[in-house]
C-alpha positions, 0 to 999 in steps of 0.5 A: 500500500505504501509503495503504490501511494508513494508512486501515485503521489510522485507521478501525480505531482510530476504530471501536474508539474509538466502541465503547469510548466508547459503552460507557463513556458509556452512561447518563452524559448528564445534559444541559447541564452534565453533571458531567465527573467526576475528571480521570483518568476525564475524560481517558480518555474525552476522548481516546477520544471525540476519537479516535472523532470526529476520526481518520476526517477526518485520513486525507489528512494522515496519508497524507502523514505516512506518507511522512516516516518508515519506522517507525510514522509513522501512530502518531506522527502520531496521537499528536501530533494527539491530544495537541493535542486533549487540551490543548483538553480540559484547557482545557475541563475547567479552565474547567468546574471554575472555573465550577462552583466559583463556584456561580453560581445564575443558571446553573440550567437553570430560570433562565438556563442555557438562554440561556447554552447557546444563546448559546454555540451561536450563537457557535459558529455565527458562528465558522464564518464568521470568517477564522480558521475558514476559514483553518484549514479550508483547511489541514485539508483539505490536508496541510501541509509538514513534516519529521517525522510528530510535527511534522505531527501537531502542526501538523495538530492545531492547524489542526483545533482552529482549524477544529473548536474551535467545534463542540466548544464547542457539544458541551460545552454540549449535553452532552459525554457525549451519544452523539447530539450527539457523532455529530452533531458528528462528522458535521459535522466529517467533512463539512467536512474530507473531502467534496468542496466541504466548505469550502462547508458552513460557511455552512450549518453556521453557520445550523444552529448559530444556529437550534439556539442560539436553539431551545435558549434559547427552548424547550429541552424541544422540542429533539430529543436534548437531555436536560433537566438535573434535580436539581442547581443551576447546570446540574448543574455540581458540583465 
């Protein structure tokens, strides 16, 4: 009963989060460097989209946490888990604002912007092969010992940032406001963390990301699903 209730809560919340995200992000994709808006608006959409992308893959760990408390264990676990990803999102927002404030002309999409975006995607691919990524993935695929749902959610969140942080960085440079790329990254995260032998997919994902990064750098206009930035300098990164 606990297993089915936990699954229902997580997948139900993910469905609602996807619906809200699609509505709120419609028309927002301006390609790489899409402006993130004000901090309050950004945090709202970031928490919603990370819930949509991540909650289906945390069911095994959440079911383990459900045995640690009688009252709202899944809610406590999820709150702590999303808090960690919120920290990641805040760090990304801060970096975005710092870069935007520098007014670096060479980041314009008609200059070196595609090379920077491609380089980040290639780096995300290479990260898939690192010991930290592999350790984090193994931990993400199994529930870690803990004493409370809050602590379990926090620890699992840290493991998942170590596991999927590179993929989310790739999403940022492809356009964090793109429903298409959001769905692609979410599918990759789910496959690695949940599917049988998902840990063996890292090599394939690494190759796919490296190829995509080179493609974006060499011929961004031919990449399916990639919106080409227009009408703003510095990859549309305005403060």
